[in-house]
C-alpha angles and dihedrals in degrees: 000000000000122000097250133130114201128201129193111230131186102151097262117133088247095056093045087052086053089054091059090050094044090050090053091048092049091049091048092054098040087241138140117261114224117194110208130199126181125202135183115273089219098045134068119265106253106245089218093064090080087062091049091050090048089052092048090049092049093050089051091049093049090056098042110018093185095048119126104233129189135173133220123189110184137175114239145069121307096255097047096048096045093046090049092051091045090069088078101039140089090205139014117206124195133172122245092251140356147157138246114016094007099032095114097047097113096019108096124331106334097098091043092052092046090050091047098044107022120113098232139030113291122220121201109199113221144127127032105286123205103237089205094047129106128266110254119216124194108217123198106147096245126130089255089050089053089056089045091053092050091051093045095053090048090051090052090051090050096046094038085233132144120248129232108199108195127192115179120199137181139169097244092065093054125093106266112251114215124198089215144334091259093060111035094161093060096093119181116199118182100204095186091052093047089049092051089049093053092044089056089049091054095046094047091047092058100036100092097045093045086060092044095049108029087161092069117094110224134198109191103203120191117189136178112215143062115342097215095047094046095051095046091050092050092047090068090075099039134092090207140011119211126194141162121255092237136023148173140215108018089008098052110161092010107190089009101067145039097295092059094044089051092051093047094046106032110024114124093223137035115293122220118198116204118198122209109241114214 
């Protein structure tokens, strides 16, 4: 994978804010920044877009004067262009909303599809992150969660930031234990046993990366409650939230259901979605 950070730009305030973040991310990694604009294959390329791209490039240069910056203007829909560009990137950065070529990015399923089918982690810029805050990792024990943990630890090492690894559990996301077929409503839930099970899941999910990154300070946080609420609350103190593209258990339907929508629309810091590569 090439050392390139891509950012989708259409001239909207949100996309220009994404340029600022992407420039910092590229500088942090010693990577090239590639500014990407998509336009309709059937329409004419807006002559003003060259000015928009120049403005975006200047913003990036002002933030990181030594940054290697390139531009890509491609015909196609937003998803196709960004997915193609993501083949050669370590990170794709997008604003929370825009207009023109990237106007539908967070309206409907485009960002979900990019997160699910892109070739690199996807960052959605939003909120007012605390630059001195920890990196927040959503832990669920899935293969995508393993990839997210690997990414989050590496980010902490780069940023010299601590990590909060959070796993949220509740009884209603567990398989229902019945005492017998004759009495299906007689449900027995051993809370202590469930808590121990989820504690082991959290410890196991972090073990390999703790070994790989002993320099990262980790707070393993186990909470019982609603996944969406707990992660959104924790995002208030974070500089970044990292999650896998798919999950199971407490994160059923991650990036397909209400939890993912809540993170992407309401988190108080940028959200990075990491896809499990087969």
